[in-house]
N, C-alpha and C positions, 0 to 999 in steps of 0.2 A: 499502879499495875505494871509489872515488868514485862517488857517485850522479850520474845524468844530470840536467842542468839543462834543463828544458823551457821553451820560450818563453812559454807561457801562464801560467806560475806567477808571477804578480805579485800584489801586495797586493789589487788590485781584482779579480783573477781567481783565486780559490782553487782547490784541488784539485777536479777535477770530481766530481760526485755520480753522474753517469751517463756511460758510454762506449757509444756506438752501435757496433754491429757490422753492417756492410753485407756480407752473405754472398751471393755470386753463384754458385750452382751451375749456371751457364749456359755453361760451356765444353764441350768434347767430353767428355762424362761420362755416368755412369749414376746420379748422385745418391747413390752408395754411401757417400760420406763424410758427407753430411748424415744419412743413415739411421744410420750407424755411431755418430755422436756422441751420439745419443739414448740409447746404452747406457753412457755415461760415468758414473763414480761418484767419480772423484778429480781434480777435483770433478765432480758432476753438472751438466749444463747448466742444470737447474732452479735450483740454488743460485746460479749466476751471474746468472740472469735475475731471480730474486726478491730478490737482494741479501742472501743469508743468510750471506755471509762478511764478518765485521766488518773495517772499516778500509779496504776497497777499493771502488772505484766499482761500481755495479750495471750489468749488461749490458742494453742494449736491442737485441734481436736482430731483424734484418730479413733473412729468408731466405724465398723464395717457397714453400718446402715447409713450414717450421716457423713462419712468421710468423702473427700474429693476423689480419692482413689477407690475405684470400684473393685475391691478385692485383689487377689493375685499378689505377685511379688512386690509390687509398689507399696501395697498396704502392709505386707508382712515385714518389709524392711524396717519399718518404724519400731516394731516389737523387738527385732534383733538389735537395733541401735540402743533402745532403752536397756536391754539386757546387758549390753557392753558398757553402759554408763555414758553414752554419747548424747543423751537427751537431758542431762542434769540441768535444772530439776524437773521431774515429771510427777504427775499425779496418776495413780492407777485406780480406775473405777471398774468394779466388778458388778455385773448385772446377772441375776439368776442364781439359784441355789447351787451349792457345791456338791456334786455327787461323790460318793466314796468309790474311788477307782480300785480299791484293794479287795473288794468283796466279790468280784466276778471272776470267772475262770478264763474268759477270753473276751476280746473286743474292748470297747471303751464306751463310756457314757456320753461324754461331750468333749470336743476339742477344737482347735483352730490351727491350721497349717500342718505340715508334715515334716518328719525327720528325713534325712537324706535317703533312707531305705524305703521311703514311701509310707511308713507307719505314721498315724496321726499323733500330733502333740496334744496331749490332754489339757483341759483347762487347769487342772491342779498342778501340772508341770509348769505351765506359764505363771501361775501364782507363785510357785516356788522360785522361779527364775526372776520375776519382776518385783515382787513385794519387797525384797531386801534392798533394791536399788531405788525405790520410790521415795519421794519426799513425804507423801501421804497416800493412804489407801482409803477409798470410799466404797462402801457397799450400798448400792442404790436399789431401792425397792425391797419389799418384805422377803422375797425369795432369797436375795443375797444377804440380807441382814440377819434373818433368823431361820431361814429354810423355807418358810411359806408353805404353799399347797404341796409342793413336791416332797416336803419333809414330814408330811402328816403320817400318822400311824398306818402301817401296812404298805408303805412305799418300798419298792424293790431296789431302789438306787442308793439307799442310805444317805439321802441328801441332807445337807446341813447349811447353816449360815457361814459367812466368811470368818467371823470370830470363833465359831466352833472349829473351823479348820486350822486357822493360824494360831488360835489361843486368845483368850479375852484380855490377857495382859500384854499382848504383842504391841511393839512400838516400831515405828519406822526409824531409819537412821537419823532423822531429824528430831526424834522423840515424840512424834505425833501418833496417838492411838488410832486404831481403826475407827472410822467415822461411819455410823449407821444412819442412813436416811430412809426409813421404811415408808411403806405405802403400797397399795396394790391397785393401780400403780402408784409411783411416787407423785406427790403433789408437785407440779413442775417448778414453781418458784422456790419451794423448799430445797430442791436440788441445786438450782443455779445460785441461790443465795449462799448455800454451804460452800459451793465451789468459789464464789466471790470472796467469802471469808478467808479461804485458804490462799487466795491470791494476795489479799491484804497482808496475810501473815508472811507470805514469801517476800513481800516488799517491805517487811519490818514496820508495818503500820497497824498491826493488831497483835494481841497476846495469843497464847495457846488457845485453841478453839475449846470452848466450854462444853463438856459432854456429861450426860447423866450416867447412871450405873449401867444402863443398857447401851451406852455409847452413842446416844442420840443427841444432836445439838440442843442444849437446854432452852434456848430462846424460841425454838420451834416446837418442842414437845414437852414443855414444862407445865402446860395446862391441859385440862381434859376437853373432850368434845362438848360435854355438857356446859362447861363454863362459857363457851362461845356460841352456844346454840340459840337460835331464834325462839326455840320452843321451851327453853329452860323455865320460863315463868309459869308455864302450864304445869310443869312438874311440881313446882313450889306450891301451887294452888291445888294439887291433887286432881288435876283435870287431864285425863288420859284419852288418847285415841284408841278406838276399838276396831277401826277399819282404815285401810289406806285411803288417802285423799283428805283426811282430817288435818287441820292445822295444829292440833294439840300434841302433847308429848307422846313419843312413840315407844316408850319403854315397855309397855305391855304388849307391843307387837314384836318385841325382840331386840330393841335398840340397846347397845352396850355403852352408849355415849357417856354416862356418868362416871365410868371407871377407865376410860380409854384416853391415853396420851396422844393427842392429835390436834392440830390447829386448823383443820380444814373448814370448820364452821365459822371461824373468825376470818380466815384468809379467802375462803371461797376456792373455786377451782381455776377459773380463768377470769381475769379482770375483776376479781372480787365476787364473781357470780358462781353459784353452785356450792358444792359440798354436800355430802350425802343427806344428813337430816334437813338441811336447808331446802332441799328440793323434794322432800317426802320420803327419802329412803332411810332405812335403819342403819345404824353404825354396827358393823360386824367385827370391829376390833382388829382391822387388818394391819395396824401399825404396831401391834403388841407381839412380844416374843412367843406368847402362848397360842397365837393364831396358826392354823384354824382349829386345832384339836380341842382347845379349852373353851371354845365359843360355839361349838356345834351341839345340836343341829341349829342352823341359822333360822331366824324368824320364830324361834320359841322364846318365851319370856325368860330372861336370864335368871340364874339362881340368885336368890336374895332380892330380886326385883319385886317379887310378890309381897314379901314382908315390908320392904321399904315403900312400895306403892300403897299398901294398906295404911301405913303410918302417914304417908303424904296425903292420902285421901281424907283421913280424919282431921289432921292438922290443917291441910289445905282447904278443907271445906269451911272451917271456921274463918280462916284468913280471907277466903273468897267472898264469904258473906259480909264480913266487915268492910272489905274493899268495895263491894257493891253498894253498901250503905253510904260510904264516903263518896263514891263516884256519883251517886244520885244527888248528894248534897252539893258538890262542886259543879254539877251540871245545871245549877239554878243560879240566876243572878241575884245579888242582894236586893232587898225590897225597896231600898231608897232610890233606885234608879228609875225615875218616872218623871213625867211632865206635871205641870200645875204650879200654883203659886206658893205652895207650902214646901219648905225644905225639911226633909226627914232624915238627913244624913247624920244627925247628931252634932252638927256644927253649931256653936253658940257665939253670937256676935258680942264683942267687948266694946262698950260705949265709952270711949275716951274722948275728952275734949282737948283738942290740940290748939295752942296759940299760934300767932303769926311767927313767933320766933322758933317754932318747932318744938317748944317744951309742952309737956302734958300738964 
């Protein structure tokens, strides 16, 4: 596997000691992804910031919610430095869906900072300024990746995902595609692990980050919710829940887990604990590009689930019966385990006569 050669890696420009992360939670968003990432432990955001992971650059984080600078010029200066190429290399993180600033007659949808004349600098303008200078660009959370709730039918802002705005074939100057880490909000370790991979890549210790056709990291989103779900065995046996609180499969209550790319059932939410179906909640497909329009109304049985559930019920009923018979059998000890003078294990003694010299 060939490692990526980065332009700044020259004798006079060694592997960077610091990688700045310009994280803008300024799209159409609730800041939920910023809040979520504070719970990460694999690795914790603190270890990335403090440089506690040997061999990789330390993260210098600029996020208006988590930054040392509490807004104002001290915070905005970092964005201007990044724009001027003074923070090379840096990673740009966008949180929140991207509104269409071209469809309104006046005002703006969302922005950060002001022009010299006092007019706001829109988020889309910052993306236009910073994305071409970034080593890599990450869209964090479903709003930033695919538009999310703000981009559903009927929205007045024309919201979209970052790849819809920049283009799905967009590449950074270092050749890195847009990286989508969806979730509503993002699973915290998924985000910090993705960032960690980019740090290894910047340190020439990892190849180009592997992404699927929807630009999600393949090792995080290559399997479905169903494949990691504690309740998957009930589906196989055609045993479905009909009310909340049941331990059985939740498909008939509206769970989309069998067709959703997400690792939360395997990874849990915090310290391996949690994850929607693991704690009794249905999967509403929040990591998928079609969310929410293609999975509404929530809590209704998904299309196709009725047919597959009928098939699973018939097939699973037979399997469940056979397993109950087998279970009953192996729940009983063999009959030869008993006291008494008679050995009934089937052992037969061989009566050999052995001489003093050891020969038979």
